[in-house]
Each structure stands twice: as structure tokens, then as C-alpha cells.
C-alpha positions as CSV (number, residue, x, y, z in Angstrom):
1,M,3.7,-94.4,-31.1
2,P,1.5,-97.5,-31.9
3,I,0.2,-99.7,-29.0
4,T,2.5,-102.6,-30.0
5,E,5.6,-100.3,-29.7
6,H,4.4,-99.2,-26.2
7,L,4.1,-102.8,-25.2
8,I,7.5,-103.6,-26.5
9,E,8.9,-100.7,-24.6
10,L,7.1,-101.7,-21.4
11,R,8.5,-105.3,-21.8
12,R,12.0,-103.8,-22.1
13,H,11.7,-101.9,-18.8
14,L,10.1,-104.9,-17.0
15,I,13.0,-107.1,-18.1
16,K,15.5,-104.6,-16.7
17,I,13.5,-104.5,-13.4
18,C,13.6,-108.3,-13.2
19,V,17.3,-108.5,-14.0
20,A,18.1,-105.9,-11.3
21,V,16.1,-107.7,-8.7
22,L,17.7,-111.0,-9.7
23,I,21.2,-109.6,-9.4
24,I,20.6,-108.2,-5.9
25,F,18.9,-111.5,-4.9
26,L,21.9,-113.5,-6.1
27,G,24.2,-111.2,-4.1
28,L,22.1,-111.7,-0.9
29,V,21.0,-115.3,-1.1
30,G,24.1,-116.5,0.7
31,Y,23.0,-114.3,3.7
32,S,19.3,-115.4,3.6
33,R,19.6,-117.1,7.1
34,E,21.1,-114.0,8.6
35,L,18.4,-111.8,7.0
36,Y,15.7,-114.0,8.6
37,N,17.5,-113.9,11.9
38,L,17.4,-110.1,11.7
39,L,13.7,-110.1,10.9
40,S,12.9,-112.5,13.7
41,D,14.9,-110.7,16.4
42,P,11.9,-108.6,17.5
43,L,9.8,-111.8,18.0
44,V,12.6,-113.8,19.6
45,A,13.2,-111.0,22.1
46,Q,9.5,-111.2,23.2
47,L,9.2,-115.0,23.5
48,P,9.5,-116.7,26.9
49,A,12.8,-118.2,27.9
50,N,11.8,-121.8,27.1
51,S,10.0,-120.9,23.8
52,T,11.3,-120.8,20.3
53,M,10.2,-120.4,16.7
54,I,9.1,-123.6,14.8
55,A,8.7,-124.9,11.3
56,T,5.6,-126.9,10.7
57,D,6.5,-127.6,7.0
58,I,9.6,-129.5,5.9
59,T,10.3,-126.9,3.3
60,S,9.8,-123.9,5.5
61,N,13.4,-123.8,6.8
62,F,14.5,-123.2,3.2
63,M,11.6,-121.3,1.6
64,A,11.0,-118.7,4.3
65,P,14.5,-117.2,4.2
66,I,14.4,-117.3,0.4
67,R,11.1,-115.5,0.2
68,L,12.5,-112.9,2.6
69,T,15.6,-112.5,0.4
70,V,13.4,-111.9,-2.7
71,F,11.5,-109.2,-0.8
72,V,14.7,-107.5,0.4
73,A,16.1,-107.6,-3.1
74,A,12.9,-105.9,-4.5
75,F,13.1,-103.4,-1.5
76,L,16.7,-102.5,-2.3
77,A,15.9,-102.2,-6.0
78,M,13.0,-99.9,-5.4
79,P,14.8,-96.7,-6.6
80,Y,15.8,-98.5,-9.8
81,I,12.3,-99.9,-10.3
82,L,10.7,-96.5,-9.9
83,Y,13.3,-95.1,-12.3
84,Q,12.3,-97.6,-14.9
85,I,8.7,-96.7,-14.5
86,W,9.6,-93.1,-14.8
87,S,11.6,-93.8,-18.0
88,F,8.5,-95.4,-19.5
89,V,6.1,-92.6,-18.5
90,A,8.4,-89.6,-19.0
91,P,8.2,-89.3,-22.8
92,G,4.5,-88.7,-22.6
93,L,4.7,-85.9,-20.0
94,Y,5.0,-82.1,-20.6
95,K,7.9,-80.1,-19.4
96,K,6.0,-78.7,-16.5
97,E,4.8,-82.2,-15.5
98,K,8.3,-83.5,-15.6
99,K,9.5,-80.8,-13.1
100,I,6.8,-81.9,-10.7
101,A,7.2,-85.6,-11.3
102,I,10.9,-85.8,-10.3
103,P,10.4,-84.5,-6.7
104,V,7.3,-86.7,-6.4
105,L,9.3,-89.7,-7.5
106,L,12.2,-89.0,-5.0
107,S,9.8,-88.3,-2.2
108,S,7.8,-91.5,-2.9
109,I,11.0,-93.6,-2.6
110,F,11.9,-91.9,0.7
111,L,8.4,-92.3,2.1
112,F,8.2,-96.0,1.2
113,Y,11.5,-96.7,3.0
114,A,10.4,-94.6,6.0
115,G,7.1,-96.5,6.2
116,V,8.9,-99.9,6.2
117,A,11.5,-98.7,8.8
118,F,8.7,-97.3,11.0
119,S,6.8,-100.7,10.9
120,Y,10.0,-102.7,11.7
121,F,11.5,-100.5,14.5
122,I,8.4,-99.3,16.2
123,V,5.2,-101.0,15.2
124,L,6.4,-104.7,15.0
125,K,7.8,-104.7,18.4
126,G,4.7,-103.2,20.0
127,V,2.3,-105.5,18.2
128,L,4.3,-108.6,19.1
129,K,4.5,-107.6,22.7
130,F,0.7,-107.0,22.8
131,F,-0.1,-110.5,21.4
132,I,2.4,-112.4,23.5
133,M,1.3,-110.5,26.7
134,F,-2.3,-111.6,26.3
135,A,-1.4,-115.3,25.7
136,P,-3.1,-117.6,28.2
137,Q,-0.9,-118.9,31.0
138,N,-1.2,-122.5,29.9
139,V,-0.2,-121.6,26.3
140,L,3.4,-121.4,25.2
141,P,3.8,-119.1,22.2
142,M,5.8,-120.9,19.4
143,T,5.2,-119.2,16.1
144,D,5.7,-120.9,12.7
145,I,8.5,-119.2,10.7
146,D,6.4,-119.1,7.6
147,S,3.4,-117.5,9.3
148,Y,5.6,-114.9,11.0
149,L,7.2,-114.0,7.7
150,S,3.8,-113.5,6.0
151,F,2.7,-111.4,9.0
152,A,5.8,-109.2,8.9
153,L,5.8,-108.7,5.2
154,K,2.2,-107.7,5.2
155,L,2.9,-105.2,7.9
156,F,5.8,-103.8,6.0
157,M,3.9,-103.4,2.8
158,V,0.9,-101.8,4.5
159,F,3.0,-99.2,6.2
160,G,5.2,-98.6,3.1
161,L,2.2,-97.9,1.0
162,T,0.5,-95.9,3.7
163,F,3.4,-93.5,3.9
164,E,2.7,-92.6,0.3
165,I,-0.4,-90.7,1.3
166,P,1.1,-87.2,1.0
167,V,2.2,-88.0,-2.6
168,V,-1.1,-89.5,-3.5
169,T,-3.0,-86.5,-2.0
170,L,-0.8,-84.1,-3.9
171,L,-1.2,-85.9,-7.2
172,L,-5.0,-86.1,-6.9
173,I,-5.0,-82.3,-6.4
174,L,-2.6,-81.6,-9.2
175,A,-4.7,-83.8,-11.5
176,G,-7.8,-81.8,-10.6
177,I,-9.6,-84.9,-9.3
178,V,-10.1,-83.2,-6.0
179,S,-9.6,-79.7,-4.7
180,I,-7.9,-78.5,-1.5
181,Q,-11.2,-76.9,-0.3
182,S,-13.2,-80.2,-0.8
183,L,-10.6,-82.2,1.1
184,E,-10.7,-79.7,4.0
185,E,-14.5,-79.9,4.1
186,K,-14.4,-83.7,4.2
187,R,-11.6,-83.8,6.7
188,R,-13.7,-85.4,9.5
189,Y,-14.9,-88.2,7.1
190,I,-11.3,-88.8,6.0
191,I,-10.1,-89.2,9.6
192,V,-12.9,-91.7,10.2
193,G,-11.9,-93.5,7.0
194,C,-8.3,-93.7,8.2
195,F,-9.4,-95.5,11.3
196,A,-11.7,-97.8,9.3
197,V,-9.0,-98.7,6.8
198,A,-6.5,-99.3,9.6
199,A,-8.9,-101.6,11.4
200,V,-9.3,-103.7,8.2
201,V,-5.7,-104.0,7.0
202,T,-3.9,-104.4,10.3
203,P,-3.9,-107.3,12.8
204,P,-6.9,-107.5,15.1
205,D,-5.4,-105.4,17.9
206,G,-5.8,-101.7,19.0
207,V,-2.1,-101.0,19.0
208,S,-1.4,-101.6,15.3
209,M,-4.6,-99.9,14.4
210,L,-3.7,-96.7,16.2
211,M,-0.1,-96.9,14.9
212,L,-1.4,-97.0,11.4
213,A,-4.5,-94.7,11.6
214,I,-2.7,-91.8,13.3
215,P,0.2,-91.7,10.8
216,M,-2.4,-91.9,8.0
217,W,-4.2,-88.9,9.3
218,L,-1.0,-86.9,9.9
219,L,0.4,-87.9,6.4
220,F,-2.9,-86.7,4.8
221,E,-2.5,-83.4,6.6
222,L,1.1,-83.2,5.4
223,G,0.0,-83.7,1.8
224,L,-2.7,-81.1,2.2
225,F,-0.2,-78.6,3.6
226,L,2.2,-79.2,0.8
227,A,-0.6,-78.8,-1.8
228,K,-1.4,-75.4,-0.2
229,I,2.2,-74.3,-0.6
230,L,2.7,-75.5,-4.1
231,I,-0.8,-74.8,-5.6
232,K,-2.8,-71.6,-5.5
233,E,-6.4,-72.5,-6.4
234,E,-8.2,-70.0,-8.6
235,P,-11.5,-68.7,-7.2
236,S,-14.6,-70.4,-8.7
237,P,-16.6,-68.5,-11.5
238,T,-19.5,-67.9,-9.1
239,I,-17.3,-66.1,-6.6
240,V,-15.6,-64.1,-9.4
241,S,-19.0,-63.0,-10.8
242,T,-20.2,-62.1,-7.3
243,V,-17.2,-59.9,-6.7
244,K,-17.6,-58.1,-10.1
245,E,-21.2,-57.3,-9.4
């Protein structure tokens, strides 16, 4: 297929994705305030009795709930989005690759949702409690709704993508980019790398760093374990020749 036809096909799938997100957004936009209330519940529960959230920009009261609704629409449309990506890529795959790709696609959807749920129900509450607990006595915490939304969405995306580590690990091994043995030999460096990445992408506190670094490490081990079950590495030529001699 010529490159122009590939681009036309890609555009068709992108239009479908945009339409799906738009339809879900239009269905949710009437509940944008309720969605923001749900998002802000963990913060409101931690604030002092005489404190509240504020809006420092005249448009924030309107734009923050709308931005959240767009994110929720894309979040709910994720299975359809990944299906469209799969439909675009699938014709170029071999039959064996298709058998592997379908479980990988389904598991990536589940892991992304699990990462976002983990960040909302467990991480967000602990991080907010940590920051508010260390506020000076003469400072009354009153967070801007736009700043809080950006903070929460960044946290959700970081954990959603982080939970894809088992899938990424498995794909790298299947593609032959790395081997199981090389990953096992570099395990200590990978663990240090998990903590380094967590320190960079999370807020500047030890709680969120640990809550990201430890799952990253465990998810890497999960991907390695699945690779050992699904893939049997052939011995290297050097080992084979030594055995023959």
C-alpha cells in the first residue's frame, strides 16, 4: 500500500477516535460539576474546617470542569481508541503476531485503568495528606481548582502509563530488543532507575515517590515472570558449541 493510502487510513481512524471522544464528552458535559466534585473529594476531606478551594482566574470555574470532562471522555473511550489503533496496525501483522497482540491489547487496557484507579483511591489521598500535614501553622491551605486539576491529571497519567510496564517489558523481549537474561543481570540497575524516574515525575515528596517506584519495580518483575512463561529462549551459539565439544 502506498504511503498516501496509509495516511488516508490513519486519518480515518483518527476521525473515528475524535468522534467517539466527542460523543462521550457531550453525554458527560452536563455532569461536569459533579465530576469535578468527585475529583476534589480527596482534597476537600483533608482541608481544615475553615478552608476551601478557590478560583484565581475568572474562567477557572468553567474551564476546570470542562477540562476534566474531556479527560474522562478520553479515559472511557480508551478501549475504542486502542481498538482503532489495533485496526490500523493489524493488517501488517503476521498470524502469530496477531495472537500475541490481542492479549497484549486487552491487558494494556486493564493495566491503564488499574493504574489510574490506584492513583485516585490510594496515592492521591496519601500525597494530599502529606502536603497539608506539613503546612506551617500560620498558613491556611486554599488550593486553586485549576492547579489541583493539573496536579491530579498528571498523577493519573503517570500511574496509568507506569502500570503498562509489564506489557512494555514483554514486547521488548518478544521483539528481540532485550533478552530475559540481560534484564535479570541488570535488575539492580533497573530498580535504581525506577526510584530515579519516580523521583523526577512525581511531586517532591517521599510518599508519592515510594508509591510509584515500588509498583514500577513489582510490575517489571511481573513482566519478566510472564516472559519466562511465554518465551523459551534458545541457548546462545557459544553455549551450544561448547556442549557439542
